[in-house]
N, C-alpha and C positions, 0 to 999 in steps of 0.2 A: 909589954905583954897584955895589960888590960885593954889598951887601944886596939891591939891586933885581935883579941878575942871579940871585942865589940864589932869590929869590921867583919869578922867571920859570921857572927850572929846576924848581922845586917844582910849579908849575902844569902844566908839560909832563909831569912825572912822573905827577901825578894824572890827567890826561886820558888818557895812555897806559895807565895801570893800569885805568881805568874801561872803556876800549874793549876791552882784553884780557879783563877780567872778563866783559863782556857776550858777547864772542865765545866764551869758554870755556864759559859756561853754555848758550849757544845750540847749540854743537857737541855738548855732552853730552846736552842734551834731545833733539835730533834722533836721536842715536845710540841712546838708550834707547827712544825712541818706535818707531823702525824695528825694533829687536830684539824689543820686546814684541808688536808686531803680527804677527810671524811665529813666535811662541814655541810655538804649539800643535804643529806638526810636530816641533819640537825636543824638546818634552816627551814625545811619543809615542816618538821614537827613544831618548830617555834611559830611558824605562820598559822598552822592549824590550831595551836593552843591559844593564840592571840584572839581567835574568833569565838572562843568559848566564854562562858560566864566567869570562870576562874581567870582567864586571860584578861578580861575586861576589869576584873577586880584588881589584878596586879597593876594594870595601867593606871587605875585610880590611885593606888597606893604610891606608885612612882610619881604621880602628879603632885601628891601632897608632900612627898619627900623633896621634890624639886622646889616647891614653894618654900620649904624650910631652908634648903640650901641657898636659894636666891636671897632669902632674908639674911642669912649669915654672911653672904658675900657682900651685901650692901651695907651691913651695920657692924661688921667686925672691927672696923677702925675706931668705932665709938666706945668699944668695951675696954676696960682696964686690963693691963698685963697681969697674968699670962692668958686671960680669957681671950684677948684679941688674937694672940698667936694660935691658940687652940681652934678658934672659930675660923680663921683663915685657912688653917691646915685642913679642917673638916670640909670647908667649902671647895677646896681644890681637888678633893678626891671624888671618885664616882660614887653616886648614891643609887645607882641602878640595881634593882634586886637581881636581875639576871646576871649582870657582870660580877656582882659580889658573890652570888651563888656559884659562879664558875670557878672562883679562886681555889676552893678545896679540891675540885675535880682536876684542875691543872696541876695542883701539887701532887695528887696521886699519880697522874700520868707521868710527871717528871721523875717521881720516885722509881718508876719502872724502867726508865731509860738512863738514869744517872749512873755514873761510874762511882761505885761506893768506895773504891780505893782512894779516890781524890776528894770526894765530897761526903760530909756527914749530913744526912738529910734532916737531922734535928736542928741544924743551923741554917737550913734553906727555907725560904718562904716566898710565895708569890705576892708581889706588892699590888699590882693592878692588872686588869684584863680589859681590853677593848674589843668587843665582838664585832664581826663583820656586818656591814650593811647589806642592802638588797640590790645595789647597783654595782657595775664594774668599777666605778671611780672610788668607791669606799669599801670594796670587798676584801679588806685586809684584817687579819687577826693579829693583834699586838698584845704581847705579854711581857711584863716587867717583873724581875725577881731580884732578891738580894740574898747575900750569904754572909753570915757573921763569922769572921776569922777567929780562931781560938786565941790568938795573941792580942794584947791590948797596947795602947800607947803608953810608953814608959812615963812614970811619974804623974800621969793624969788618970789612968785607969779606964779610959774610954775604949769601947769595943770598936774594932775596925770592920767596916762593912763594905763588901763589894756589891755593885749593882750592874745588872746587865739586862738588855731587852732584845726581843726578837720579833720580827714582823714578817708575815707570809701572806701571800694572796690566797684567799679561800675560794674553793669552787662552789658557787652558789647556783649553778644552772643558768638557763636562759632567762632573759627578762623581756616582758612585753614592751611594746613601743610606749614611750612616755609622752608622745605628741598629744597636745590638748588644744582645744579651741581657745584662742587668746584674744578674742574680740567679741563684742556683743552681736546679736543677730541684727541684720539690717531691717529697717522699718519699725524699730521699737518706738513706742510713743514716749517713753521716758528714757532719756539718754543716760548711759553709765559708762565711765571710762576709768582706766587705771592711771594713778598718779605716782605712787612710790610704795616700796616695801623696804623697811630698814630694821635691822641690818640684812644684807643679802650677801652670802647665804645666811639663813637663820641658824642659830647655834642651840643645841640641846641644853636645857637648863637656863636659857636666857630669854628675855622678852623681845617680841618683834612687833612692829607697828605697820599696819597696812592702811593706805589712804586711797580713796576713790573719789571721783567727782560725778555729781548728778545735779538735779535741780534742787534749789534751796528748799528745805523742809521735807524732802522726800525720805521715807523710811526704807532702809536697805538691810537685808538679812544675810549674814555671812556664815558660811559653814566651811570648816577646814577638815580635810581628809588625809590621814596617815595610813601606814601599812596596816595598823590594827583597826582601822575604820574611822568613823567621824570623831573628831576631837570633842572632849567634854570640858575643855579649858574655860575658865571664867572670862567674861567680857567679850565672848563671841555672841553671835545672834544678831538681834536688831539694834540699829543705831540710826540717828536722825542727822541729816546733812545740815550744816550751818548756813548762814546767810550767803556764803560764797559758793555753796553747793558741795563743800568738802565734807566727807564723812570718813571717820577712821576708827580702827579697833587696835587695841594693844593687849596681847595675851602672852602667856608663858608657854614656851615650847618645852614639853616635858624632858627632863634629863635622860629619860629612857627612850626617847624618840629615835627610831632607826634612821640613820643617815640615808639620804636618797632624794629623789625628785617626787614631791607630793603635790597636791593641788588644793585650791580653795575655790569656792563658788559663792558669788554675791547675787542676790535677787532683789528687784524692786517690787513695789506693791502690785504692779500690773503683770508680773511674771517675767519681765526682762531680766536677762542673766548675763553674767560675765564669769567665765571659767578659765582659770590660769594656773599654770604650774609654778612651783617655787622649790628651791633647793634647801635641804637641811644637811649641814656638814659639821663634823667635830673638829676639822683642821682649818 
């Protein structure tokens, strides 16, 4: 009889977990689908905000947070336990102000579409939000959520947690052509050519290195332009070519940088320029 009762309880647990899993995935799918369908006006408002002083201030804060995140990612292994695990966990999460601010908004939206007969919203929480970019290749809204089951693991007391994610293409409207001039102008007195850009595509929250070739000792000025405007990242600006004519810059791509195709522009002392596009992607 005890074995039979345990078997019955196990079946009840499986059925309840299955029903909760389906309800969780359904709630998350409806939430993401509704948000993605109305994303175009949100993206327009976001673009307008990024051009204001407040938007620029948010970008600077995100840049500082990205520096801290990059430091934790590089030095987490040198910290003693459990600080090492905490630092690694913190570095793996998004530090974007916009994405973290979106979490309570999506939790509210999920509460409106959830089946309260199957889900207790006090046990529901959004884990992460990845906002859409400005191009068709990365115009996806991704939301991950978890639900803590009321039952616990016997003899251990650990809570059982279900996780689910939903991904939907967001409507972001039309995009202008991203074709850019990819070579210097003919007849320049000072030659300037592209060598490499690593990694490619660039990753938000990671460093990227651009290398060009010109005449030895020449000073080259580099500017990088994202959706929000010209980047204020450290180590951009003027750099001097070495004895082989190679000149390079290494800068941090902000963790808040919108995925898409952006461009950089390098100018020599006589005004010769090289303008080329590059890709920023989270995947």
